[in-house]
C-alpha positions in Angstrom: 193.5 -31.3 211.2 190.7 -28.9 210.2 188.7 -30.1 207.2 187.2 -27.9 204.5 183.6 -27.2 205.3 181.1 -28.3 202.6 177.4 -27.8 202.2 175.8 -30.7 204.1 172.7 -30.7 201.9 174.7 -31.0 198.8 173.0 -33.8 197.0 176.3 -35.4 196.0 177.5 -35.5 199.6 174.0 -36.7 200.8 174.2 -39.6 198.3 177.7 -40.5 199.5 176.5 -40.3 203.1 173.2 -42.2 202.8 173.6 -44.2 199.6 176.9 -45.9 200.1 177.3 -49.6 200.9 178.0 -49.9 204.6 176.0 -46.9 205.5 172.6 -48.6 205.7 172.5 -47.8 209.4 172.7 -44.1 208.7 169.9 -44.3 206.1 167.8 -46.4 208.4 168.2 -43.9 211.2 167.2 -40.9 209.1 164.2 -42.8 207.6 163.0 -44.0 211.0 163.5 -40.6 212.6 161.2 -39.2 209.9 158.6 -41.9 210.4 158.7 -41.5 214.2 157.4 -37.9 214.0 154.0 -39.3 212.8 154.1 -42.5 214.9 154.4 -44.6 211.7 155.8 -48.1 211.7 159.5 -48.0 211.3 161.6 -49.9 208.7 164.4 -52.3 209.1 166.9 -54.3 207.0 167.2 -51.7 204.3 169.1 -52.6 201.2 170.4 -49.8 199.1 169.6 -50.0 195.5 172.2 -48.6 193.1 174.7 -47.7 195.8 176.9 -44.6 195.6 179.8 -44.9 193.2 182.0 -41.8 192.6 182.9 -42.6 189.0 179.1 -42.8 188.2 178.2 -39.7 190.1 181.1 -37.3 189.2 179.5 -36.0 186.0 175.9 -36.1 187.0 173.9 -33.3 185.4 170.5 -34.0 186.9 169.0 -31.4 189.2 167.8 -34.1 191.6 169.7 -37.1 192.9 167.8 -39.8 194.7 168.7 -42.6 197.1 166.6 -45.7 196.8 166.4 -48.7 199.2 164.2 -51.7 199.8 163.2 -53.6 202.9 163.1 -57.4 203.1 159.3 -57.3 202.9 159.7 -55.3 199.6 158.7 -51.8 200.8 160.5 -49.1 198.8 162.1 -46.1 200.4 163.1 -43.1 198.2 165.1 -40.2 199.5 165.4 -37.1 197.3 167.4 -34.0 197.8 166.0 -30.9 196.0 167.9 -27.7 196.1 165.6 -25.4 194.2 162.0 -25.5 192.9 158.4 -24.6 193.7 155.0 -26.2 194.5 155.2 -27.9 191.1 157.9 -30.1 192.6 155.0 -32.1 194.2 153.8 -33.2 190.7 157.3 -34.5 190.0 157.2 -36.5 193.3 153.9 -38.0 192.4 155.1 -38.9 188.9 158.2 -40.5 190.2 156.3 -42.6 192.7 153.8 -43.7 190.0 156.7 -44.6 187.7 158.3 -46.7 190.5 155.0 -48.6 191.1 154.6 -49.4 187.4 158.3 -50.5 187.1 158.0 -52.8 190.1 154.8 -54.5 188.7 156.4 -54.8 185.2 159.6 -56.3 186.5 157.9 -58.7 188.8 155.7 -59.9 185.8 158.8 -60.3 183.7 160.6 -62.4 186.3 157.6 -64.7 186.7 156.8 -64.7 182.9 153.2 -63.9 183.7 150.7 -61.1 183.4 150.8 -58.0 185.7 149.8 -58.9 189.2 148.7 -56.0 191.4 149.7 -58.0 194.5 153.2 -56.9 193.5 152.3 -53.3 194.4 154.1 -52.6 197.6 154.3 -49.6 199.9 156.4 -46.6 198.9 157.8 -44.2 201.4 159.1 -41.0 199.7 161.2 -38.6 201.9 162.1 -35.3 200.3 164.6 -32.9 201.7 164.0 -29.5 200.3 166.4 -26.6 200.5 163.6 -24.1 199.9 160.1 -23.5 201.4 156.9 -24.4 199.6 153.8 -22.3 199.7 150.7 -24.2 200.7 148.7 -21.1 201.7 149.2 -21.7 205.4 151.9 -20.5 207.9 154.2 -23.2 206.7 155.4 -26.5 208.3 158.8 -28.0 208.6 157.5 -31.6 208.1 154.4 -32.6 206.2 153.2 -36.1 205.3 150.7 -36.8 202.5 148.8 -40.1 202.3 145.7 -41.4 200.6 142.9 -40.8 203.0 139.1 -41.0 203.3 138.1 -37.3 203.1 135.1 -37.9 205.3 136.9 -40.0 207.9 140.5 -38.9 208.3 141.3 -41.9 210.5 140.9 -44.2 207.5 143.7 -44.3 205.0 145.3 -46.5 202.3 148.8 -47.2 203.6 150.3 -47.6 200.1 152.1 -44.2 199.8 153.7 -41.8 202.2 155.1 -38.6 200.9 157.2 -36.7 203.5 158.2 -33.1 202.7 161.0 -31.8 204.9 161.6 -28.1 204.4 165.0 -28.1 205.9 165.3 -24.3 206.5 162.2 -24.3 208.7 164.0 -26.6 211.2 166.6 -24.0 212.0 164.2 -22.0 214.3 162.7 -25.2 215.8 166.2 -26.4 216.7 167.1 -23.0 218.2 164.0 -23.1 220.4 164.4 -26.8 221.5 165.6 -27.9 224.8 168.5 -30.5 225.2 165.9 -33.1 226.2 163.7 -32.3 223.1 166.8 -32.6 220.8 167.6 -36.0 222.4 164.1 -37.3 222.1 163.6 -36.3 218.4 166.5 -37.7 216.4 165.2 -36.0 213.2 166.2 -32.7 214.8 169.8 -33.9 215.1 169.8 -34.8 211.4 168.4 -31.3 210.5 171.0 -29.7 212.8 173.7 -31.5 211.0 172.4 -30.7 207.5 172.0 -27.0 208.3 175.3 -26.5 210.2 177.9 -24.2 208.7 180.6 -25.0 211.3 180.4 -28.6 212.2 183.4 -28.4 214.6 181.4 -26.2 216.9 178.5 -28.7 217.4 180.2 -32.1 217.0 179.9 -32.9 220.7 176.3 -31.8 220.9 175.3 -33.9 217.9 177.0 -37.0 219.3 175.2 -36.5 222.6 171.8 -36.0 221.0 172.1 -39.0 218.6 174.7 -41.8 218.8 174.6 -42.3 215.0 176.1 -38.9 214.6 179.5 -40.2 215.5 179.6 -42.2 212.3 177.9 -39.4 210.3 180.6 -37.0 211.3 183.3 -39.6 210.6 181.9 -40.0 207.1 181.7 -36.2 206.6 185.4 -35.9 207.5 186.3 -38.7 205.2 184.5 -37.0 202.3 186.1 -33.6 202.9 189.6 -35.0 203.2 189.4 -36.8 199.8 190.7 -34.7 197.0 188.8 -36.6 194.3 185.5 -36.3 196.0 186.0 -32.7 196.8 186.7 -32.0 193.1 183.5 -33.8 192.2 181.6 -31.8 194.9 182.9 -28.5 193.5 181.9 -29.4 189.9 178.5 -30.5 191.0 177.9 -27.4 193.1 179.0 -25.2 190.2 176.5 -27.0 187.9 173.7 -26.5 190.4 174.5 -22.8 191.0 174.4 -22.4 187.3 171.0 -24.0 187.1 169.6 -21.7 189.8 170.9 -18.7 187.8 169.2 -20.0 184.7 165.9 -20.6 186.5 166.1 -17.1 188.1 166.8 -15.4 184.8 164.0 -17.3 183.0 161.6 -15.6 185.4 162.9 -12.1 184.8 160.9 -10.1 182.3 162.9 -8.9 179.3 165.9 -11.1 180.0 167.6 -11.7 176.7 171.3 -11.4 177.6 173.7 -12.9 180.1 174.5 -16.6 179.9 175.7 -17.4 176.4 176.1 -21.1 176.6 174.5 -22.0 179.9 176.0 -24.8 181.8 178.6 -27.1 180.3 180.6 -29.7 182.2 179.7 -28.2 185.5 180.9 -24.7 184.6 179.0 -21.5 183.8 180.6 -19.8 180.8 180.4 -16.5 179.1 178.8 -13.9 181.3 178.5 -10.8 179.1 179.5 -7.3 180.0 176.8 -5.5 181.9 176.0 -8.6 183.9 178.5 -8.1 186.7 175.8 -7.8 189.4 174.6 -11.3 188.3 178.2 -12.6 188.6 178.5 -11.1 192.1 175.2 -12.6 193.2 176.3 -16.0 192.0 179.8 -15.7 193.6 178.2 -14.9 196.9 176.0 -18.0 196.6 179.0 -20.1 195.8 181.0 -18.7 198.7 178.3 -19.7 201.1 178.7 -23.3 199.9 182.5 -23.1 200.5 183.5 -23.6 196.8 187.1 -23.1 196.0 187.8 -19.4 195.3 189.8 -20.1 192.2 186.9 -22.2 190.8 184.4 -19.3 191.6 186.7 -16.9 189.8 186.9 -19.2 186.8 183.1 -19.7 186.7 182.0 -16.1 187.3 184.7 -14.2 185.6 185.4 -12.1 188.8 188.9 -11.7 190.1 190.0 -13.4 193.3 190.4 -10.0 194.9 186.8 -9.1 194.0 185.5 -12.4 195.4 187.4 -12.0 198.6 185.8 -8.7 199.3 182.3 -10.1 198.9 
């Protein structure tokens, strides 16, 4: 049975895949594949904090969904999926890490009924999967890692924070130019190959050969896409995010004063005014690439099914 294809980097699907109880092995493999690229110490015994629950995720209206886990020695691992943004996103990452540090110290102090103890500050590993490319003023890199370092001796660092930036689209060319042996030796590439695939059936065997964990990843993907309730949640979430992208794009356009009347409400974009058909077409094309149901696209954009099919 052929399953409907969904966008693998959908944050709702990613939270299901990596943040569900029983999938700690998948999360651990992705995290360690990321750490291995910089020869960092790997993690083990990850426990997912606030595991995936469909009823809690179905109406999410945040633009970012995170997956949080802890190791037995109290290190924190945070995975974030970000579908749109710019260089200012780094400020949000730093804010979120700082907030986590403060929360951990405060909670530990409350449990012990004592003052704040800075020994409770533990290492945080932040891994961010971006569906856009950041501009750092260089040629661009698929994977960057930021740490606290001695600026006069780069070999000295404070190993309290790691911020990994994975610009997923940049991996497409790397994967295309990699040999079979390179793909087998770098499991992060198999993860990026999965996330960027638009026809999983064609590469299933390759993925399983490159990384054994992919058998379970693909099994979970098929379970997600064959579940009507989860697919409805996926469609609603994608509609909300497409609407947000449209809002952000329009805010940047000079002289924009018409178009979206009410913005986004319950995952649907409503009220595209006359004269905005080109905007509707652009949005419909974007939603088609994410394999949203054509009837839902029609309902959201106001275009007819015939118009959408011709795009």
